C-alpha positions, -999 to +999 in steps of 0.1 A: +300+319-482+308+322-520+338+344-513+353+318-490+347+290-515+364+311-542+394+319-519+398+281-512+395+273-548+421+300-556+446+285-532+441+250-548+445+265-583+476+284-573+492+252-559+484+232-591+497+260-613+530+262-593+534+224-594+528+221-632+552+249-640+579+234-618+574+199-633+579+210-669+612+204-685+632+235-694+637+248-729+674+236-729+666+200-718+678+175-743+710+169-764+719+205-770+699+235-758+707+257-789+700+230-815+673+209-800+653+238-786+650+254-820+643+221-837+615+213-813+599+247-819+601+244-857+591+207-860+566+206-830+583+178-812+564+179-780+551+146-768+541+127-737+542+143-703+555+176-716+524+181-738+501+171-710+518+195-685+517+223-710+479+218-715+473+216-677+493+247-672+473+266-698+440+255-684+451+262-648+464+297-658+431+306-674+412+294-643+436+314-621+429+346-641+391+341-641+391+333-604+412+364-597+387+386-616+358+370-597+375+376-563+382+412-572+346+418-583+332+402-551+356+422-529+343+455-543+375+467-560 
């Protein structure tokens, strides 16, 4: 029962992780990829939906790793 719940949760986490990664803007988005990309890294210009998607991606990736470890432990590997 627990294994089935974790597999279902794993599928949902995977879909959310894929969606958040695909929705993020690329590093070269903006005026000029070479100039604005470096400036955003140095000055920390990350606001709005990009910041939210970045945080959601980080949390979802951590949940994915933890759930993967739990599934591996329960399967006897």
